[in-house]
N, C-alpha and C positions, 0 to 999 in steps of 0.2 A: 769602444775602437774609437783613438784621436786619428788627426792627419796620420800621422806618421800613419799605425798602421793602414788608411783607408791609400794611400799613397804608395805606401808597398802591396797592395795588393792588388793593386793595378797593373804594377810593374809589373810582378807578380802572373796576373792574366795570361796581360795577357803573352807572359813566352810559352804559360800553360798551354794559353792558345794552337798558339806554333807546333809545340808539342801531338795539341790529337789530332793537330791538322796531319800529320806523320809518321801517329798512328795508328792510325783509322786505314784502314787497308780503303783500298778504290779509291777511285777517284772523285774527293767532293767538289761541287761548283756551287761554293761560294767565295766569296769575296772575301782579302788578308782582313780586311778591315769586320767584316760580320765573324770571322775565325777570334778577332782576338773580344771583341764585346764579347763572347757562349766563354769565351779560358777567363772574363776578369767574371762575371755571374761564375763560376765555377768555382773563378778559385773569392769569394764570399759568402757562394754560399758552401762550400765546404772547408771553409773556415769555422760558421757555424755548427754546422755537423761537429768539428773535429773537437771544436773548442765547450759549447757545449751541454752538448750530446754525450759528447764521449770525454771530456776534462783534459783533455791533453793542453797541454802549456799558449797561453795566445799571446807571447810571445818567444822571439826570438827562432831556427832553422825546429822546424818538426821534420819527422822526412814522412809519421801516417799520416799530416793533415794535406805535405801536396800530397801523394799515393790518394789520398782523395777527392783534393781538386783535384787532380790527371783525372782522374775515373769518372769521373761526374761534365770536362771538358770533351772524354771524345763522345762520351752518350748526349753531350748535348753540338756538335758537330754532330755525332753524325742521321739527330735530328733535326739540326735547321735546313742541310744536307738534303735529307731526302723529300722534307718538307719547299725544298725552293726549285730539288729534281721534277715534279706534279705538274704541268701545265694541267690543263682544265678542256677541256673541245670539249666541241657542242655541232 
C-alpha cells in the first residue's frame, strides 16, 4: 500500500466512521474524533481482510470492501461506545 492508499484509507475511514455512527442504533456517547479513528481503523482492517483474505482488488472502488469496512466500523463504534459508557463505582 502506497502513500495514496494510506491517504485514501484515512479519508474513507473518516466517512465510514460517520456512517457507522448513523447506522448504529441508540445514542453513542463518544466524540466525533474517536468515531473517525474507529472508522480509520475499520478501513485498514477491512481493506486487509478484503484484499488479503478474500482476494478483492486493492485499487479502485469495490463495494464488497466498502461493506466489510462499514460493518467493522459499526461493530467498532458499538464496542467503543459500550466501553466508554460504563463507569466504575466504588
